[in-house]
C-alpha positions in Angstrom: 79.4 92.9 108.9 75.8 93.7 109.7 75.7 90.8 112.2 78.7 92.3 114.1 77.5 95.9 114.7 74.9 98.2 116.1 75.2 101.3 113.9 72.5 103.6 115.2 71.5 106.4 112.9 72.7 104.5 109.7 70.6 102.9 107.1 69.3 99.6 108.6 69.1 98.1 105.1 72.9 98.5 105.0 74.1 98.6 108.5 73.5 96.3 111.5 71.2 97.4 114.3 71.6 94.7 116.9 75.2 93.4 116.9 77.6 93.4 119.9 79.8 96.2 118.5 78.7 99.8 119.1 79.6 101.7 116.0 79.2 105.3 115.1 80.9 108.7 114.3 82.3 110.9 117.1 79.6 112.5 119.3 81.5 115.8 119.3 83.4 116.1 116.0 86.7 118.1 116.1 86.4 121.5 114.3 89.8 121.2 112.8 88.9 117.8 111.2 85.6 119.2 110.1 87.5 121.9 108.3 89.7 119.2 106.7 86.5 117.5 105.3 85.3 120.8 104.0 88.7 121.3 102.4 88.5 118.0 100.6 85.0 119.0 99.2 86.4 122.3 98.2 89.1 120.5 96.0 86.3 118.6 94.2 85.9 115.5 96.2 82.4 114.2 97.2 81.0 114.4 100.7 80.0 111.0 102.0 77.1 110.4 104.4 78.3 107.0 105.6 81.9 106.5 104.5 82.1 103.3 106.6 79.1 101.8 104.7 81.3 100.9 101.9 79.2 102.2 99.0 80.4 105.8 98.8 83.5 107.3 97.4 84.2 110.7 99.1 84.9 112.2 102.5 83.1 111.9 105.8 83.3 111.0 109.4 84.7 107.6 110.4 82.7 105.1 112.5 84.4 104.2 115.7 83.9 101.6 118.5 83.6 104.1 121.4 81.5 103.2 124.5 81.4 105.6 127.4 84.5 107.4 126.2 86.6 104.2 125.8 87.4 102.2 122.7 85.4 99.0 122.7 87.6 95.9 122.0 86.6 92.5 120.6 87.0 91.2 124.2 84.6 93.8 125.5 82.0 93.1 122.8 82.2 89.3 122.4 84.3 87.6 125.2 83.4 89.2 128.5 79.6 88.7 128.0 80.4 85.0 127.4 82.8 84.5 130.4 80.1 82.8 132.6 79.6 79.9 130.1 80.4 76.5 131.5 81.9 75.4 128.2 84.5 78.2 128.0 87.9 78.4 129.5 90.2 81.4 128.9 93.9 80.9 129.5 96.0 84.0 129.7 99.8 84.6 130.0 100.5 81.5 128.0 102.7 80.8 125.0 101.3 78.5 122.3 104.1 76.1 121.3 102.5 74.2 118.4 99.4 72.6 116.9 99.5 68.8 117.5 98.8 67.0 114.3 98.7 63.2 113.9 97.5 61.2 110.9 96.6 64.4 109.1 94.2 65.6 111.9 94.8 68.5 114.3 94.3 67.0 117.8 94.8 70.1 119.8 97.2 72.7 121.0 100.4 72.5 123.1 101.2 75.5 125.3 103.4 76.6 128.1 102.0 78.1 131.2 103.6 78.8 134.6 106.8 76.9 133.6 105.0 73.7 132.6 103.9 72.4 129.2 100.2 71.6 128.8 98.0 70.2 126.1 94.4 71.3 125.2 92.8 68.4 123.4 90.4 69.0 120.5 87.3 66.8 119.9 86.2 68.7 116.8 88.2 71.7 115.5 91.1 74.0 116.4 90.4 77.6 115.2 93.6 79.7 114.8 93.1 83.5 115.2 96.5 84.9 115.9 96.6 87.4 113.1 98.7 87.5 109.9 102.0 87.3 111.7 101.0 84.9 114.6 98.8 82.5 112.7 101.5 82.0 110.0 104.2 81.6 112.7 102.1 79.0 114.6 101.5 76.9 111.5 105.2 77.1 110.6 106.2 76.0 114.1 103.8 73.1 113.8 105.4 71.9 110.6 102.8 73.3 108.2 104.4 75.4 105.5 107.2 75.5 102.8 109.1 72.2 103.4 112.6 73.6 102.5 112.2 76.6 104.8 111.0 74.4 107.7 113.9 72.0 107.4 116.4 74.9 107.2 115.5 75.8 110.8 115.0 72.3 112.2 111.3 71.9 112.1 109.9 68.5 111.1 107.6 68.8 108.1 104.1 67.7 108.7 102.6 69.2 105.5 104.4 71.0 102.7 102.1 74.0 102.2 104.1 76.7 100.4 101.6 79.4 100.9 102.0 79.7 104.6 103.8 82.9 105.5 103.9 84.1 101.9 101.7 87.1 100.5 102.3 89.3 103.6 101.0 92.8 102.9 99.8 95.9 104.6 98.6 99.4 103.7 101.6 101.6 103.3 100.9 105.1 104.9 102.8 108.4 104.9 101.8 111.8 106.2 101.6 115.4 105.4 102.0 117.4 108.6 101.2 121.1 109.3 101.8 123.4 112.3 98.6 125.2 113.3 97.9 128.9 113.7 96.0 128.3 116.9 95.7 125.4 119.4 94.1 122.2 117.9 91.4 121.0 120.3 91.4 117.4 121.5 88.5 115.4 122.8 90.1 112.4 124.5 87.1 110.3 124.0 87.7 110.7 120.2 90.4 109.0 118.3 92.8 111.5 116.7 91.8 110.3 113.2 88.1 111.2 113.1 87.4 111.6 109.4 88.6 110.0 106.1 88.1 109.8 102.5 88.5 107.4 99.5 89.9 108.6 96.2 90.5 107.1 92.7 94.0 108.4 91.7 93.2 108.0 87.9 90.5 106.8 85.4 92.2 103.3 85.2 91.4 102.7 88.9 88.2 100.6 89.0 87.8 101.2 92.7 89.3 103.8 95.0 93.0 103.1 95.5 93.8 105.8 98.0 92.7 106.5 101.5 93.1 109.9 103.1 92.9 110.2 107.0 92.7 113.5 108.9 94.3 113.5 112.4 94.2 116.3 115.0 97.8 115.8 115.9 101.2 115.8 114.2 101.4 112.1 113.3 104.7 111.1 111.7 107.3 108.4 111.4 109.3 108.3 114.8 112.6 108.8 112.9 111.5 112.1 111.5 111.9 115.4 113.3 108.8 117.5 113.5 106.5 119.8 115.4 105.0 118.8 118.8 101.7 120.4 117.9 99.7 120.7 114.7 97.7 118.3 112.5 98.2 115.7 109.8 96.7 114.6 106.5 97.7 110.9 106.1 97.5 109.0 102.8 97.7 105.3 102.0 97.7 103.1 99.0 94.8 100.8 99.8 95.2 98.3 97.0 98.9 97.5 97.4 100.6 95.2 95.0 103.8 94.8 97.1 104.2 91.5 99.0 106.4 90.3 101.8 106.7 87.2 103.9 106.8 85.7 107.4 109.4 83.1 108.0 110.8 81.3 111.1 114.1 82.5 112.6 114.3 79.3 114.6 112.3 76.3 115.8 112.0 77.9 119.2 108.3 79.1 119.7 109.4 82.1 121.8 111.6 83.5 119.1 110.3 86.4 117.0 109.8 85.4 113.4 111.5 87.0 110.4 109.1 89.6 109.0 109.7 91.2 105.5 106.7 93.5 104.9 107.9 94.3 101.4 106.5 97.9 101.6 106.7 99.9 98.3 108.4 96.9 96.6 106.2 97.4 93.5 106.6 100.6 91.6 102.8 100.9 91.2 102.5 101.4 94.9 105.1 104.2 94.8 103.1 105.9 92.1 99.9 105.7 94.1 101.6 107.1 97.2 103.1 109.9 95.1 99.6 110.7 93.9 98.4 110.6 97.5 100.9 113.2 98.5 99.7 115.5 95.8 96.0 114.9 96.8 96.8 115.5 100.4 98.6 118.7 99.6 95.8 120.1 97.5 93.4 119.5 100.4 95.9 121.0 102.9 96.3 124.2 100.9 92.5 124.7 100.5 90.8 127.9 101.7 88.7 125.8 104.2 91.8 125.3 106.3 93.1 128.8 106.1 92.0 129.6 109.7 94.1 126.6 111.0 97.0 126.3 108.6 100.4 127.8 109.6 103.2 126.0 107.7 103.8 122.7 106.0 106.2 121.1 108.4 106.5 117.7 106.6 107.7 117.1 104.0 108.1 120.8 103.5 107.3 123.0 100.6 110.6 122.1 98.9 109.4 118.5 98.3 107.6 118.9 95.0 108.3 115.9 92.7 110.7 113.2 91.4 113.5 112.1 93.6 112.4 114.3 96.5 108.9 112.7 96.6 110.4 109.1 96.4 112.9 109.9 99.2 110.3 111.3 101.5 107.9 108.3 101.0 110.8 106.0 102.2 111.7 108.1 105.2 108.1 108.9 106.3 106.7 105.4 105.9 104.4 104.3 108.7 103.1 101.0 109.7 99.4 100.8 109.4 99.1 97.5 111.3 96.7 96.1 108.6 98.7 92.9 108.1 97.0 90.4 105.9 97.4 87.5 103.5 99.8 85.0 105.0 97.3 82.2 105.1 95.4 83.1 102.0 92.0 81.7 101.0 91.5 80.2 97.6 90.5 77.4 95.4 93.9 76.0 94.5 96.1 73.8 96.7 99.5 75.6 96.2 99.3 79.3 96.9 96.2 78.9 99.0 96.4 77.9 102.6 92.7 77.6 103.5 89.7 76.7 101.4 86.5 78.8 101.1 85.2 77.5 104.5 88.5 78.5 106.2 89.7 75.0 106.6 93.5 74.5 106.3 94.2 72.4 103.2 95.5 69.0 103.9 94.7 69.1 107.6 91.5 67.9 109.1 90.0 69.7 112.1 92.0 73.0 111.7 90.7 76.5 110.5 92.2 79.9 110.3 89.9 82.9 110.9 91.6 86.2 110.8 93.1 88.8 108.4 95.7 86.2 107.3 93.1 84.5 105.1 92.6 87.6 102.9 94.1 86.9 99.4 94.4 90.7 98.9 93.7 93.2 101.6 90.4 95.1 101.8 90.6 98.7 100.5 89.9 100.1 103.9 90.9 99.7 107.5 90.8 95.9 108.3 89.0 95.9 111.7 85.4 95.6 110.5 86.4 93.0 107.9 88.1 90.8 110.5 85.0 90.9 112.6 83.1 89.7 109.5 85.6 86.9 108.9 85.1 85.8 112.6 81.2 86.1 112.3 81.4 84.0 109.1 83.7 81.4 110.8 81.3 81.0 113.6 78.4 80.4 111.3 80.4 77.9 109.3 81.5 76.0 112.4 78.1 76.1 114.0 76.2 75.2 110.7 78.5 72.3 109.6 76.0 71.0 107.0 73.7 74.0 106.9 73.4 75.7 103.6 75.0 79.1 103.8 75.6 81.8 101.2 79.1 81.4 99.8 
C-alpha cells in the first residue's frame, strides 16, 4: 500500500510518500460532513487522525485520489505515464473471448476487435485483472472452473477447479437520509462521501464490523422515494458472512454472466446492519447536527425495530461495488483458485491479480487493497526467484 501512494501530511512510517497515486483528505471539507463527524464523537465514538491508515477505530476524513479537482484513476496514475514504452501495446474496444490453454499452460488470449478474432501470444505469463465478476467469467469461458457447471452450458472442461465463481461477496450498504434545514453546500471537486468511521457493534467483534459513511446528498436505493436535497448517513457490514456466485449463462463470451450476490443471506449480516441503523440514527439525532437536521426522510421515525427494520434493510439495500472473492487465494487445491503467489492452480503461466483473489473482503473500501494486490503481483512477476516477504 505504501508503494502505491503519495500521502502528503501523513505519517511516513505508515503511509507512502513517493507512489504514483495522490492521496489525501478534501482540501475544503464540507461543513455539513464536519458536523456529522462531530456528531459521531458526541455519541461516544473516537475521532481518528488518519482513518485511511488502518490502525485507528473512530471517525475522520477519508483519503481520496483527487488531482486538480478530478478523481485520479489507475490509468491516470500507472498507465498513461507508461504509454510511450516500446514493450507496451494497449488495445481498447475489444472483447476478450477466452484464455488459450494447451498442455496445462496458458499460451495467450483470444479476443475480438473490429469484427475479427485475434490472438495475443504469451511467452511468459498472462495476468488477468478483470475484477471479481470479469476474471471469474473469463476463467469459466476458458474451461477453468466447476466441471459440471461448464458442461451444462456447453463449455469444454480444461480444468475442474470448483472455486472459480464461488465465494462472491460485497459490502451490503443501506442509508439513513435526512432533509436539511438549510441548503447543503457542495464542492464539486470533493466526492459526496468525505468522511467515515469504523465501529465495533459488540464486544464479541474482534475488529470493527461496521462502516459509517457521511454523504452531503440524499443517497438512497433508486427504487425508494425520497427527498431531492438533504444528506445521508450510510452504514455497511464490512465483515459480511453472506456469499454468492458467478456462473455462465451460456458459452457465448458477450453474454452477461449469472450473478447471485447473496446479500444478507446470513442472519449475522442482518444483525450487523440492524445495529448499523441504530448507530447511524444515534449520530443523526446528536446535537452537533441540530443546525442542519430537518426530518428523517428514510426510513422514517416509525421504523424502530423488528420486522420494520428487516423490511427496510431489504428495500434500501445498495450495491457498494466492492465485489470480491471469486478466485480466492489459499493453500488448498479445492476451494482456492490461486496460490499465495497469485498463480492459478493447475495452469502454468496464468495469474489473477484483483479483488477476486481475496478469500474474505477487507473491512474497508476495496480500492487501496486492490492497488496493493497489483503492486504485489508486479513484484512477484518481476522478482521470479527473488526472496520477498510472504
